[in-house]
C-alpha positions as CSV (number, residue, x, y, z in Angstrom):
1,M,-15.7,19.7,-20.3
2,T,-14.1,18.1,-17.3
3,E,-11.3,15.7,-18.3
4,F,-10.3,12.7,-16.2
5,T,-7.5,11.5,-18.5
6,L,-6.7,7.8,-17.8
7,R,-3.0,7.2,-17.0
8,K,-3.1,3.5,-16.0
9,T,-5.2,0.6,-14.9
10,M,-4.3,-2.5,-12.9
11,I,-6.3,-5.7,-12.0
12,F,-5.7,-7.8,-8.9
13,L,-7.1,-11.4,-8.6
14,E,-6.8,-13.7,-5.7
15,E,-8.1,-17.2,-4.8
16,I,-8.4,-18.0,-1.1
17,H,-8.1,-21.8,-0.4
18,H,-8.1,-21.6,3.4
19,E,-7.4,-19.2,6.3
20,G,-5.7,-21.6,8.6
21,G,-8.6,-24.1,8.7
22,P,-9.5,-26.9,6.3
23,E,-9.0,-26.2,2.6
24,V,-12.3,-25.5,0.8
25,T,-13.5,-27.3,-2.3
26,T,-14.1,-24.1,-4.2
27,P,-11.7,-21.3,-3.4
28,R,-13.1,-17.9,-2.7
29,Q,-12.2,-15.4,-5.5
30,R,-11.7,-11.7,-5.0
31,G,-10.8,-9.2,-7.6
32,A,-10.2,-5.5,-7.9
33,I,-9.5,-3.1,-10.7
34,L,-7.8,0.3,-10.3
35,A,-7.7,3.3,-12.6
36,V,-5.5,6.3,-12.1
37,V,-6.8,9.5,-13.7
38,H,-6.0,13.1,-13.9
39,N,-7.9,15.2,-11.2
40,P,-9.2,18.3,-13.0
41,F,-10.1,19.9,-9.7
42,A,-6.7,19.4,-8.0
43,G,-5.3,22.6,-6.4
44,R,-8.5,24.6,-6.5
45,Y,-12.0,24.6,-5.0
46,E,-14.8,23.9,-7.3
47,P,-18.3,24.6,-5.9
48,D,-20.2,22.4,-8.2
49,L,-18.8,18.9,-8.8
50,Q,-21.9,16.8,-9.5
51,A,-21.8,17.1,-13.3
52,A,-18.4,15.3,-13.2
53,M,-20.1,12.1,-12.1
54,E,-21.7,11.9,-15.5
55,V,-18.4,12.2,-17.2
56,L,-17.0,9.3,-15.1
57,K,-19.8,6.9,-16.0
58,P,-18.0,5.4,-19.0
59,L,-14.9,4.8,-16.8
60,G,-17.1,2.9,-14.3
61,L,-18.6,0.7,-17.0
62,M,-15.2,0.0,-18.6
63,M,-13.7,-1.0,-15.3
64,T,-16.7,-3.1,-14.3
65,D,-16.6,-5.0,-17.7
66,R,-12.9,-5.6,-17.5
67,L,-13.1,-6.9,-13.9
68,I,-16.0,-9.2,-14.6
69,A,-14.1,-10.6,-17.6
70,A,-10.9,-11.1,-15.6
71,M,-12.9,-13.0,-13.0
72,G,-14.2,-15.3,-15.6
73,G,-17.7,-13.9,-16.0
74,R,-20.6,-12.7,-14.0
75,D,-21.9,-16.0,-12.6
76,G,-21.4,-16.3,-8.8
77,I,-20.1,-12.8,-8.2
78,D,-22.1,-12.0,-5.0
79,S,-20.3,-9.1,-3.3
80,Y,-18.9,-5.8,-4.3
81,G,-17.3,-2.5,-3.1
82,K,-15.7,0.6,-4.3
83,G,-13.2,3.2,-3.2
84,A,-11.0,6.1,-4.1
85,I,-7.7,7.6,-3.1
86,V,-7.4,11.3,-4.0
87,G,-3.9,12.7,-4.5
88,E,-2.5,15.3,-2.1
89,A,-3.6,18.3,-4.3
90,G,-7.2,17.2,-4.2
91,E,-9.9,16.9,-1.5
92,I,-12.0,14.1,-0.2
93,E,-15.0,15.3,-2.2
94,H,-13.2,14.4,-5.4
95,G,-13.2,10.8,-4.2
96,A,-17.0,11.0,-3.6
97,L,-17.4,11.6,-7.4
98,W,-17.0,7.8,-7.7
99,H,-20.3,7.0,-5.8
100,V,-22.6,7.1,-8.8
101,P,-20.3,6.0,-11.7
102,G,-18.6,3.2,-9.8
103,G,-21.6,1.9,-7.8
104,Y,-24.2,2.1,-10.5
105,A,-21.9,0.5,-13.2
106,M,-21.5,-2.6,-11.0
107,R,-25.2,-2.7,-10.3
108,E,-26.0,-2.4,-14.0
109,R,-23.6,-5.1,-15.1
110,L,-24.1,-7.6,-12.2
111,G,-27.9,-7.6,-12.7
112,E,-30.2,-7.8,-9.6
113,S,-28.3,-6.1,-6.8
114,R,-30.3,-4.3,-4.2
115,A,-27.7,-3.6,-1.4
116,I,-25.8,-0.4,-1.1
117,V,-22.3,-0.7,-2.6
118,P,-19.9,-0.2,0.4
119,S,-17.3,2.5,-0.1
120,A,-14.1,4.0,1.3
121,M,-12.1,7.0,0.3
122,K,-9.3,9.1,1.5
123,V,-6.7,11.8,0.5
124,A,-3.2,10.4,0.5
125,G,0.2,10.4,-1.1
126,M,1.7,8.2,-3.8
127,G,1.8,4.5,-2.8
128,A,-1.0,4.8,-0.3
129,R,-3.2,1.7,0.3
130,L,-6.9,1.5,0.7
131,D,-9.1,-1.2,2.2
132,V,-12.1,-1.4,-0.2
133,P,-15.0,-2.8,1.8
134,L,-17.0,-5.7,0.4
135,G,-20.7,-6.6,1.1
136,H,-23.3,-8.9,-0.3
137,I,-24.9,-7.5,-3.5
138,N,-28.5,-8.1,-2.3
139,A,-28.5,-8.0,1.5
140,A,-26.3,-5.9,3.6
141,Y,-26.9,-8.1,6.7
142,V,-25.1,-11.2,5.3
143,R,-22.2,-11.4,7.7
144,S,-20.3,-14.0,5.8
145,H,-19.6,-11.4,3.1
146,F,-18.3,-8.6,5.3
147,D,-14.8,-8.2,4.1
148,A,-12.3,-5.8,2.5
149,M,-9.7,-6.0,-0.2
150,E,-6.5,-4.0,0.2
151,V,-5.5,-2.2,-3.0
152,G,-2.9,0.4,-4.0
153,L,-0.2,1.2,-6.5
154,P,3.4,2.2,-5.9
155,D,3.3,5.1,-8.4
156,G,-0.1,6.6,-7.7
157,P,-2.0,8.6,-7.1
158,R,0.3,11.5,-7.8
159,A,-0.7,14.8,-6.3
160,G,-2.9,15.8,-9.2
161,E,-4.5,12.4,-9.7
162,I,-7.3,10.2,-8.3
163,L,-7.1,6.4,-8.0
164,F,-10.6,4.9,-8.4
165,A,-11.2,1.3,-7.4
166,L,-13.9,-1.4,-7.9
167,A,-13.8,-4.8,-6.1
168,M,-15.9,-7.9,-6.4
169,A,-15.9,-11.4,-4.9
170,R,-17.5,-14.8,-5.3
171,G,-18.6,-16.3,-2.0
172,G,-18.2,-15.3,1.6
173,R,-15.1,-15.7,3.8
174,V,-13.9,-19.2,3.5
175,H,-14.2,-20.1,7.2
176,D,-17.1,-17.8,8.1
177,R,-18.8,-18.9,11.4
178,M,-20.2,-15.7,12.8
179,G,-23.9,-16.6,12.2
180,G,-26.4,-14.0,11.1
181,L,-28.3,-14.0,7.8
182,A,-27.3,-16.8,5.6
183,V,-27.1,-16.4,1.8
184,A,-29.8,-19.1,1.4
185,D,-32.2,-17.0,3.5
186,V,-31.8,-13.7,1.6
187,K,-35.1,-12.2,0.4
188,G,-33.4,-9.3,-1.4
189,L,-36.4,-7.0,-1.2
190,D,-34.9,-3.9,0.5
191,G,-31.1,-4.4,0.2
192,L,-30.9,-5.2,3.9
193,R,-32.2,-8.7,4.4
């Protein structure tokens, strides 16, 4: 059995009151949770990785539940994203293991969510940072929710580890004024509009 032993987790929460314009009545909230795990494939090539996605599903659900709780509950969370930083002894495909367990965990726990979960991944050394993209949970064309949250840890991922990240937000950018599809006009039928 493939083991992704958990070394540590960290949760980031932020409230954005303004971005240089007028202060908003309700601050925008963004949150992220990181988990650093042992990479069982570090230092070698493994031709078949897909079964490992199933092993990671409980981690995705635990991280999703903890982030939703830290953000005060599910109500109003309307954007999400995921990412991974693979330590230097791994390969980018090890980060791709997070697509199903990370994305589907958020979709399951957040309820109706039709849009693709945006994703970013890279191979990097300890202390690397990652911009986790955020997008609206039901309609990818909602411009007000195009955003990213920078995450990282000073002591991870080590060479034989993977850092997995999930991010969520309530509301769009506080001073969004780029037009496009408004949240009120989302039909949510195909994940695009």
